[in-house]
N, C-alpha and C positions, 0 to 999 in steps of 0.2 A: 178424858171422860168420854165414854161411848155414847153415841146417839141411839136412842131406842128405835127399833124398826118401825116403819110406818104401818098403818093398818092394811095397806095394799100390797104388802110383801109377804112371802111365805116365811114361816119360822125356821125353815131349813137353811142353815148357814151355807150350804153348798150352792144353793140357787135362790138368791134374794130378789130376782127380777119380779116386777109386779105380775100378779096372777092374770091381769087383763091382757098382757102381752101374750101369754101362753094361750089364752082363749082366742085371741085374734089369729094366732098361728094355727090353732086347731080348726077354727072355722074356715080358714083359707084352704087347709088341707082337705077338709070334708067337702068343700065346694068345688074342688078340682076334680070334676067327674071324669075328665079324660085320663088323668093320672090314676085314679082309683080303678077305672075300667081297664086300663092298660096293665096294671099290676094285679088285676083280679082280686081286689081286696074284699074279703068276706065281712059280713056284719059282726061276727065274733072277733075278728081281728081288729076292727074299728073300736069295738068295746074295750079290748085289752089296751090298744094304743091310747085311748082317751084317758085311761087311768094312769098310764105311764107318763103322759104329757104333764100332768099335774104333780108328779113325784120328782122328776129329775131335771137335768139340764138339757132340755130339748130346745134347740134354737132355730131349726129350719126343717123344711120338708125333707131334705136329705137325711137329717137325723132320724126322722120318722121312718123313712124308707129303709135305713140301716137296721133299725129295731125290728121292723116288719120282716126283713130278710133273716135276722137272727132268730126270730120266733118261728120261722118256717123251716129252719135247718133241722134235719133229722137228728135225734139224740143218738149217741153212740153207746 
């Protein structure tokens, strides 16, 4: 018998980690002003990343930087 998901987890079966963990990661990323400055992260990019964080399996700042890099790649 399956245990029902707790209220603190996402309904997405791909990533069932508590939302609060994702929020902590996001706050840490946004608070790292040296990193954001070094990468020249724009407000529009932060907005896009904030939405992505809550959708997928983002587990670290490195994941966010990878996504940022992918967003910045020119389309062919």
